[in-house]
C-alpha positions in Angstrom: 35.8 -41.7 12.3 32.2 -42.3 13.2 30.9 -45.8 13.7 27.5 -47.3 14.2 26.1 -50.3 15.9 23.1 -51.7 14.0 20.9 -54.1 16.0 17.9 -56.0 15.1 16.0 -57.8 17.8 13.0 -60.2 17.9 11.8 -59.4 21.4 9.8 -62.1 23.2 9.0 -60.1 26.4 8.9 -56.4 25.5 8.0 -55.2 28.9 10.9 -57.0 30.7 13.3 -56.0 27.9 12.3 -52.3 28.0 12.1 -52.0 31.8 15.3 -53.9 32.6 17.9 -54.1 29.7 16.9 -50.9 27.9 17.6 -48.3 30.6 20.7 -50.1 31.8 22.2 -50.3 28.3 21.2 -46.6 27.6 23.0 -45.4 30.7 26.1 -47.4 30.0 26.1 -46.4 26.3 26.1 -42.7 27.3 29.1 -43.3 29.6 31.0 -44.7 26.7 30.2 -41.8 24.3 27.4 -43.4 22.2 24.1 -42.0 21.3 20.9 -43.5 19.9 20.0 -42.5 16.3 16.9 -44.6 16.2 15.1 -47.2 18.4 11.9 -48.5 16.8 9.8 -51.6 16.7 7.9 -52.9 13.7 10.5 -53.3 11.0 9.3 -54.4 7.6 11.7 -56.7 5.8 11.9 -55.8 2.1 14.7 -58.2 1.2 16.7 -60.9 3.0 16.3 -63.1 6.0 15.1 -60.6 8.6 11.9 -61.0 10.5 9.0 -58.6 10.1 8.1 -56.8 13.3 11.6 -56.8 14.6 12.9 -53.9 16.6 15.8 -51.9 15.2 18.3 -49.9 17.2 21.1 -47.8 15.6 23.6 -46.1 17.9 26.3 -43.7 16.8 29.8 -43.7 18.3 32.8 -41.4 17.9 34.9 -44.3 16.5 35.0 -48.1 16.0 37.3 -48.2 19.0 34.8 -46.5 21.3 32.0 -48.8 20.2 34.1 -51.8 20.8 35.2 -50.5 24.2 31.5 -50.4 25.1 30.7 -53.7 23.6 33.6 -55.6 25.1 33.5 -53.9 28.5 32.9 -55.9 31.7 30.1 -53.5 32.5 28.2 -54.3 29.3 28.8 -58.0 29.8 26.7 -57.6 33.0 24.0 -55.6 31.3 23.7 -58.1 28.4 22.7 -60.7 31.0 19.5 -58.6 31.5 18.3 -59.6 28.0 19.0 -63.3 28.1 16.0 -65.2 27.0 14.1 -62.0 26.2 15.2 -61.4 22.6 17.0 -62.9 19.7 19.5 -60.2 18.6 21.8 -59.6 15.6 24.5 -56.9 15.9 26.8 -55.4 13.3 29.4 -52.7 13.6 29.8 -50.3 10.7 32.5 -47.7 10.3 36.2 -47.2 11.0 
């Protein structure tokens, strides 16, 4: 069954984030079977504790298992290092 990773990010250095982490994460995501549904800055919080202006990324996966395989992979652990200090990120996984 399909699953989605839903990410909100308060990006502190957009240029470094987009030029370093972004392409590396996209390439690896493709290898694990994921695809972007949306990548957009400028979220407007209508309710809750979010932060106006955050970026939102939603990726679709064939299954929860495939999303977790990506997220927990040693390859992604290395890619995540590229965003250290560049953004505050919240990630949730939805779907079975």
